[in-house]
C-alpha positions in Angstrom: -159.9 134.5 -92.8 -162.4 132.2 -94.4 -165.7 133.4 -95.9 -168.4 130.9 -96.6 -171.8 131.4 -98.2 -174.7 129.1 -98.3 -177.0 129.4 -101.3 -180.5 130.4 -100.4 -182.0 129.2 -103.6 -181.6 128.6 -107.4 -182.3 131.0 -110.3 -184.1 129.5 -113.2 -184.0 131.1 -116.6 -184.3 130.2 -120.3 -180.5 130.9 -120.7 -179.0 127.4 -120.9 -175.6 128.4 -122.4 -173.6 131.6 -122.1 -173.6 132.1 -125.9 -176.1 134.7 -126.9 -177.2 135.4 -123.3 -177.9 139.0 -122.3 -175.0 140.6 -120.4 -177.2 142.8 -118.3 -180.9 143.0 -117.4 -181.3 145.9 -119.8 -180.6 143.5 -122.6 -183.1 140.9 -121.2 -186.2 143.0 -121.3 -189.3 140.8 -120.9 -187.2 137.6 -120.4 -189.1 135.6 -117.8 -187.6 133.4 -115.1 -188.1 132.1 -111.6 -186.2 132.1 -108.4 -186.7 129.0 -106.2 -186.0 129.9 -102.6 -185.0 126.9 -100.5 -187.6 125.9 -97.8 -185.3 126.9 -94.9 -185.1 130.4 -96.2 -188.8 130.9 -97.3 -189.9 132.8 -94.2 -187.5 135.5 -95.3 -189.8 136.3 -98.3 -192.4 137.8 -95.9 -193.3 141.3 -97.2 -191.2 141.1 -100.4 -194.4 141.0 -102.5 -194.9 144.7 -102.1 -191.8 145.5 -104.2 -191.8 145.8 -108.0 -188.1 145.1 -108.4 -185.5 143.1 -106.4 -181.7 142.8 -106.4 -180.4 139.3 -106.9 -176.9 138.4 -105.7 -175.6 135.2 -107.1 -172.6 133.0 -107.6 -171.1 132.7 -111.0 -170.9 129.0 -110.7 -169.6 128.3 -114.2 -166.8 130.9 -113.9 -163.4 129.4 -113.4 -160.3 131.5 -112.5 -159.9 135.2 -113.2 -157.6 137.8 -114.6 -157.2 141.2 -113.0 -157.3 142.7 -116.5 -159.9 141.6 -118.9 -161.6 142.7 -122.1 -165.2 143.3 -121.2 -168.2 142.6 -123.5 -168.7 146.3 -124.3 -165.1 147.1 -125.2 -162.0 145.9 -127.1 -159.5 147.3 -124.6 -158.2 145.5 -121.5 -159.7 147.0 -118.4 -159.2 146.3 -114.7 -161.7 143.6 -113.6 -163.1 145.9 -110.9 -164.0 148.5 -113.6 -166.1 145.8 -115.4 -169.0 143.5 -114.7 -167.1 140.5 -116.1 -168.0 137.1 -114.5 -164.4 135.9 -114.0 -163.5 137.7 -110.8 -161.6 136.9 -107.6 -164.9 136.5 -105.9 -167.4 135.5 -108.6 -170.4 137.3 -107.4 -173.1 138.7 -109.7 -175.8 141.3 -109.2 -179.0 141.8 -111.3 -181.9 144.1 -110.7 -185.0 142.3 -112.0 -188.8 142.9 -112.0 -190.7 140.9 -109.4 -194.0 139.9 -111.0 -195.4 137.8 -108.2 -194.6 135.3 -105.5 -196.2 131.9 -105.2 -195.1 130.2 -102.0 -191.3 130.1 -102.3 -191.2 130.7 -106.1 -190.6 134.2 -107.3 -191.7 135.0 -110.8 -189.4 137.5 -112.4 -188.7 139.4 -115.6 -185.6 140.9 -117.3 -183.3 138.0 -116.1 -179.8 137.9 -117.5 -178.6 134.9 -115.5 -177.7 131.4 -116.7 -180.1 128.7 -115.7 -179.5 126.9 -112.3 -177.4 129.7 -110.9 -177.0 129.5 -107.1 -178.7 132.5 -105.3 -176.7 134.1 -102.5 -179.2 136.8 -101.4 -182.2 138.9 -102.3 -182.6 142.6 -101.5 -185.5 144.9 -102.3 -184.7 147.6 -104.9 -185.4 150.9 -103.3 -184.9 153.9 -105.7 -184.3 156.3 -102.8 -181.4 154.2 -101.7 -180.2 152.6 -105.0 -180.8 155.1 -107.8 -178.3 158.0 -107.9 -179.2 161.2 -109.7 -178.3 160.8 -113.3 -176.6 164.1 -114.0 -173.2 164.8 -115.5 -171.9 166.4 -112.4 -173.1 163.6 -110.0 -172.6 160.3 -111.9 -169.6 159.2 -114.0 -169.3 155.9 -115.7 -165.7 155.8 -116.6 -164.8 154.0 -119.8 -168.5 153.2 -120.4 -169.2 156.8 -121.2 -168.0 156.2 -124.7 -170.2 153.1 -125.2 -173.3 153.8 -127.2 -176.7 152.9 -125.6 -177.3 150.2 -128.2 -174.3 148.3 -127.0 -175.8 147.8 -123.6 -178.1 145.2 -125.2 -175.2 143.2 -126.5 -175.3 139.5 -125.9 -172.7 137.2 -124.4 -170.1 135.5 -126.4 -167.4 132.9 -125.4 -164.8 135.2 -124.0 -165.4 134.2 -120.4 -165.4 130.4 -120.7 
């Protein structure tokens, strides 16, 4: 089986290198960027301007290879790659929920961007709390090894471990 994706656009951000880049949108609060949707896909932006947040799915284009066990940014212990958000994965696909500030033609102005500049965009989905936000109670939501990570660590920046 072959799976092939065609980028629908490019994500632009102030993050030129991985060093010091936020590792999640929570660590990129207020960081502005844009999404340039390619002309062929611009009709798909219809009605998106009514949403305050969007989900960006993108290709980790600078990520080469992968390990099934990795030491994530928020830990010092090796973890299974599927229990992390590490960029070096069998299928290097990233996900970020960002604030949509406005749309001008085929350019989306966004905030809280944690993605490296010129990242190929695979898809955009509207963020819908009724669908995407689970109740945050101890009995409903568990976060595995991350339960021991202090909130301040979520704002940690990238280092060179995933070259």
